[in-house]
C-alpha positions as CSV (number, residue, x, y, z in Angstrom):
1,X,-119.8,-14.3,-263.2
2,X,-120.0,-16.7,-260.4
3,X,-117.7,-16.2,-257.4
4,X,-118.0,-19.1,-255.0
5,X,-116.6,-19.5,-251.7
6,X,-117.1,-23.0,-250.0
7,X,-115.1,-23.1,-246.6
8,X,-115.7,-20.2,-243.9
9,X,-115.9,-19.9,-240.2
10,X,-117.9,-18.0,-237.9
11,X,-117.6,-17.4,-234.0
12,X,-119.9,-20.4,-233.5
13,X,-116.4,-22.1,-233.6
14,X,-113.1,-20.5,-233.9
15,X,-113.9,-17.4,-236.3
16,X,-114.0,-13.9,-235.4
17,X,-117.3,-12.7,-237.0
18,X,-121.2,-13.7,-236.2
19,X,-122.4,-15.8,-238.9
20,X,-124.7,-12.9,-240.2
21,X,-121.5,-10.4,-240.5
22,X,-119.6,-13.2,-242.3
23,X,-122.2,-13.4,-244.9
24,X,-122.4,-9.5,-245.3
25,X,-118.5,-9.5,-245.8
26,X,-119.0,-12.0,-248.5
27,X,-121.5,-10.3,-250.4
28,X,-119.7,-7.0,-250.2
29,X,-116.6,-8.9,-251.9
30,X,-119.0,-10.1,-254.5
31,X,-119.3,-13.6,-253.5
32,X,-122.2,-15.3,-255.2
33,X,-122.5,-18.7,-253.2
34,X,-121.2,-19.2,-249.7
35,X,-120.9,-22.0,-247.5
36,X,-120.2,-21.7,-243.8
37,X,-118.2,-24.7,-242.3
38,X,-117.8,-24.1,-238.7
39,X,-115.8,-26.7,-236.9
40,X,-117.8,-29.6,-235.5
41,X,-120.9,-27.4,-235.2
42,X,-124.0,-26.8,-237.4
43,X,-125.5,-23.9,-234.8
44,X,-124.5,-21.0,-237.1
45,X,-126.1,-22.0,-240.2
46,X,-129.8,-20.8,-239.7
47,X,-128.4,-17.3,-239.1
48,X,-126.2,-17.2,-242.0
49,X,-128.8,-18.7,-244.3
50,X,-131.4,-16.1,-243.3
51,X,-128.9,-13.2,-243.9
52,X,-127.8,-14.6,-247.2
53,X,-131.7,-14.9,-248.3
54,X,-132.0,-11.2,-247.4
55,X,-128.9,-10.3,-249.2
56,X,-129.6,-12.2,-252.5
57,X,-126.7,-14.9,-251.8
58,X,-126.7,-18.5,-252.6
59,X,-126.0,-20.2,-249.0
60,X,-124.6,-23.6,-248.6
61,X,-125.0,-25.4,-245.3
62,X,-121.6,-27.2,-244.3
63,X,-119.6,-28.1,-241.4
64,X,-116.0,-28.7,-240.9
65,X,-115.5,-32.3,-239.2
66,X,-112.1,-32.8,-237.5
67,X,-110.4,-36.3,-237.7
68,X,-107.4,-38.0,-236.6
69,X,-105.5,-39.9,-239.4
70,X,-102.3,-41.9,-238.7
71,X,-101.3,-39.6,-236.0
72,X,-102.3,-36.3,-237.8
73,X,-105.1,-34.0,-237.3
74,X,-107.0,-34.0,-240.8
75,X,-110.3,-31.9,-241.9
76,X,-113.0,-33.3,-244.2
77,X,-115.6,-30.4,-244.9
78,X,-119.1,-31.6,-245.6
79,X,-121.1,-29.5,-248.3
80,X,-124.8,-29.1,-248.7
81,X,-125.7,-31.1,-245.7
82,X,-129.0,-31.5,-244.0
83,X,-127.9,-29.7,-240.9
84,X,-130.8,-31.7,-239.1
85,X,-129.5,-35.1,-239.9
86,X,-129.5,-37.2,-236.5
87,X,-126.5,-39.3,-237.5
88,X,-124.4,-36.1,-238.2
89,X,-125.4,-34.2,-235.3
90,X,-124.8,-37.2,-233.1
91,X,-121.0,-37.6,-234.3
92,X,-120.6,-33.9,-234.0
93,X,-121.5,-33.8,-230.6
94,X,-119.3,-37.0,-229.8
95,X,-116.3,-34.5,-231.0
96,X,-117.3,-31.6,-229.1
97,X,-117.6,-33.5,-226.0
98,X,-113.9,-34.0,-226.1
99,X,-113.0,-30.4,-226.9
100,X,-113.1,-29.1,-223.1
101,X,-111.1,-32.3,-222.1
102,X,-108.4,-31.0,-224.5
103,X,-108.8,-27.4,-223.5
104,X,-108.3,-28.1,-219.8
105,X,-104.9,-30.1,-220.8
106,X,-103.7,-27.1,-222.9
107,X,-104.5,-24.9,-220.0
108,X,-102.4,-27.0,-217.5
109,X,-99.6,-27.2,-219.8
110,X,-99.4,-23.9,-220.3
111,X,-99.6,-23.2,-216.4
112,X,-96.8,-25.5,-216.4
113,X,-95.1,-23.0,-218.5
114,X,-95.8,-20.0,-216.1
115,X,-99.2,-18.8,-218.1
116,X,-102.2,-19.1,-215.6
117,X,-105.7,-18.4,-216.5
118,X,-105.4,-19.8,-220.1
119,X,-108.7,-21.5,-219.7
120,X,-110.4,-18.8,-218.5
121,X,-109.0,-16.3,-221.1
122,X,-109.9,-19.1,-224.0
123,X,-113.4,-19.1,-222.9
124,X,-113.6,-15.2,-222.9
125,X,-112.5,-15.6,-226.5
126,X,-115.0,-18.6,-227.4
127,X,-118.7,-17.3,-228.1
128,X,-119.5,-20.8,-228.4
129,X,-118.5,-22.7,-225.1
130,X,-119.2,-26.0,-226.9
131,X,-116.1,-25.1,-229.2
132,X,-113.1,-24.2,-227.3
133,X,-110.1,-24.4,-229.8
134,X,-106.6,-23.2,-230.0
135,X,-107.2,-20.0,-231.7
136,X,-109.2,-19.2,-228.4
137,X,-106.0,-19.7,-226.4
138,X,-104.0,-17.9,-229.3
139,X,-106.0,-14.9,-228.8
140,X,-105.7,-14.7,-225.1
141,X,-101.9,-15.0,-225.3
142,X,-101.6,-12.3,-227.9
143,X,-104.0,-9.9,-225.3
144,X,-101.5,-11.0,-222.5
145,X,-98.5,-9.7,-224.8
146,X,-97.0,-13.0,-224.9
147,X,-96.7,-12.9,-229.1
148,X,-97.4,-10.2,-231.5
149,X,-100.2,-12.2,-233.3
150,X,-102.1,-15.4,-233.5
151,X,-99.8,-17.1,-235.9
152,X,-96.9,-16.4,-233.7
153,X,-98.4,-17.8,-230.7
154,X,-98.9,-21.1,-232.9
155,X,-95.3,-21.4,-233.8
156,X,-94.3,-20.7,-230.2
157,X,-96.9,-22.7,-228.2
158,X,-99.4,-24.8,-229.8
159,X,-98.1,-26.7,-232.2
160,X,-96.6,-30.3,-231.8
161,X,-93.4,-30.1,-229.7
162,X,-94.3,-27.0,-228.3
163,X,-95.4,-26.0,-224.4
164,X,-99.0,-25.9,-225.3
165,X,-99.6,-28.6,-227.5
166,X,-101.8,-31.8,-226.5
167,X,-102.4,-34.8,-228.5
168,X,-106.1,-35.2,-229.2
169,X,-108.0,-38.3,-230.9
170,X,-110.7,-36.8,-233.2
171,X,-112.7,-38.7,-235.3
172,X,-112.1,-41.6,-237.5
173,X,-112.0,-40.7,-241.2
174,X,-114.3,-43.3,-242.3
175,X,-116.9,-41.9,-239.7
176,X,-116.5,-38.5,-240.5
177,X,-117.1,-39.1,-244.2
178,X,-120.0,-41.5,-243.0
179,X,-121.7,-38.8,-241.1
180,X,-121.6,-36.3,-244.2
181,X,-123.0,-38.9,-246.6
182,X,-125.7,-39.6,-244.1
183,X,-126.6,-35.8,-244.0
184,X,-126.6,-35.8,-248.1
185,X,-123.6,-33.6,-248.2
186,X,-120.3,-34.1,-250.4
187,X,-117.1,-34.8,-248.1
188,X,-114.4,-32.7,-249.2
189,X,-110.8,-33.2,-248.2
190,X,-110.2,-30.0,-246.8
191,X,-106.8,-28.1,-247.5
192,X,-104.5,-30.9,-248.3
193,X,-101.7,-28.9,-248.8
194,X,-101.7,-27.8,-245.1
195,X,-100.9,-31.1,-243.7
196,X,-97.1,-31.9,-243.0
197,X,-97.2,-35.1,-245.2
198,X,-94.9,-36.7,-247.9
199,X,-96.2,-37.6,-251.1
200,X,-96.6,-41.4,-250.2
201,X,-98.5,-40.4,-247.1
202,X,-100.7,-37.9,-249.0
203,X,-101.6,-40.4,-251.6
204,X,-102.5,-43.0,-249.0
205,X,-104.5,-40.3,-247.3
206,X,-106.5,-39.8,-250.6
207,X,-106.6,-43.3,-251.1
208,X,-108.7,-43.9,-247.7
209,X,-110.6,-40.9,-248.2
210,X,-111.9,-42.3,-251.7
211,X,-112.4,-45.7,-250.3
212,X,-114.4,-44.4,-247.4
213,X,-116.8,-42.5,-249.7
214,X,-114.9,-39.1,-250.1
215,X,-116.0,-37.2,-253.1
216,X,-114.1,-34.1,-253.3
217,X,-111.0,-32.3,-252.6
218,X,-110.2,-28.8,-251.9
219,X,-108.1,-27.3,-254.7
220,X,-108.0,-23.5,-254.3
221,X,-107.8,-22.1,-250.8
222,X,-105.9,-19.5,-249.0
223,X,-103.5,-22.4,-247.4
224,X,-102.4,-23.4,-250.8
225,X,-99.8,-22.2,-253.1
226,X,-100.5,-21.9,-256.9
227,X,-97.9,-25.1,-257.2
228,X,-100.1,-26.9,-254.9
229,X,-103.4,-25.8,-256.4
230,X,-102.1,-27.3,-259.7
231,X,-100.9,-30.4,-257.8
232,X,-104.3,-31.3,-256.1
233,X,-106.1,-30.4,-259.4
234,X,-103.9,-33.1,-260.9
235,X,-105.0,-35.5,-258.3
236,X,-108.5,-34.6,-258.3
237,X,-108.7,-35.1,-262.2
238,X,-106.7,-38.4,-261.8
239,X,-109.0,-39.7,-259.3
240,X,-112.2,-38.4,-260.6
241,X,-112.9,-36.1,-257.5
242,X,-114.8,-32.9,-257.5
243,X,-113.0,-29.7,-257.1
244,X,-113.9,-27.2,-254.3
245,X,-112.9,-23.6,-253.8
246,X,-113.0,-22.1,-250.0
247,X,-111.0,-19.2,-248.4
248,X,-110.8,-21.1,-244.8
249,X,-111.5,-17.4,-243.4
250,X,-111.6,-16.9,-239.7
251,X,-111.5,-13.0,-239.4
252,X,-109.6,-10.0,-240.0
253,X,-106.2,-10.1,-239.4
254,X,-106.2,-13.8,-239.0
255,X,-106.8,-14.9,-242.7
256,X,-104.5,-14.3,-245.7
257,X,-107.7,-13.6,-247.7
258,X,-111.0,-12.7,-247.3
259,X,-114.2,-14.5,-248.7
260,X,-114.4,-14.1,-252.4
261,X,-110.7,-13.2,-253.0
262,X,-109.3,-16.5,-254.2
263,X,-108.2,-17.3,-257.8
264,X,-110.4,-19.4,-259.8
265,X,-110.0,-23.4,-260.2
266,X,-107.5,-24.5,-262.5
267,X,-109.8,-25.1,-266.0
268,X,-109.3,-28.9,-265.9
269,X,-111.3,-29.4,-262.7
270,X,-114.7,-30.5,-262.3
271,X,-116.3,-28.1,-259.7
272,X,-117.8,-29.4,-256.7
273,X,-121.1,-27.2,-256.9
274,X,-121.8,-28.8,-260.5
275,X,-123.2,-31.6,-258.5
276,X,-125.6,-29.7,-256.9
277,X,-127.8,-28.2,-259.8
278,X,-129.4,-24.8,-259.7
279,X,-132.2,-25.9,-257.4
280,X,-130.1,-27.1,-254.4
281,X,-128.5,-23.7,-254.6
282,X,-131.3,-21.3,-253.8
């Protein structure tokens, strides 16, 4: 039986495991096809692909692109990409160049609140200095005893309206979709149920995603309830979008579900992996 998980992170971005460790965990959980989709960087793909080959696991090259849309941070997952595509790599480099600037501003805000050394602390938790993200700050604050776990840090310090939140401009939605399409990949709207959008705004987001060339939507993910999965399955069916399934795994103690532990896609969905065929999955 196929167990396909198409949304996972390694320590190349804000995950806790090395790419090869992630692959081994997934294989141990019975995953048969795995995608690594680190934020705004593809540097972990080669290591993960080599480990997947050694374990007999089908591996999908992926990435998760950070987007600003209507003052909201949105994510677009690119699946089955060519990681050497120049247009994609140039776009991702542009996003990464703004990450350190944001990290410095987060550290400044935390320092004003009486929490010094946050940038240095976050960098110690970031295995890839090109990708310094909020989870790295959260792990530092947990380490300092300021919260019991990473989700608590986000609620107290790092979400909109809190001390360490810094507004930032990521890629445009149309650009992110175009980069993924340039690399031969399938753009998928990641975990739509996680965004704080009302029904009409969500419809507008999906409309614009489709108009830009988006092809899929994440239906089953650890961020979705069963009702949300059914709702986005209906959206996928109505709009002719491919449906994806991914755990959005970041690491032990920080994710609700491990790779391969997700429920199946609702039966009415057209799975995104049907677009690839067997050859592309090897």
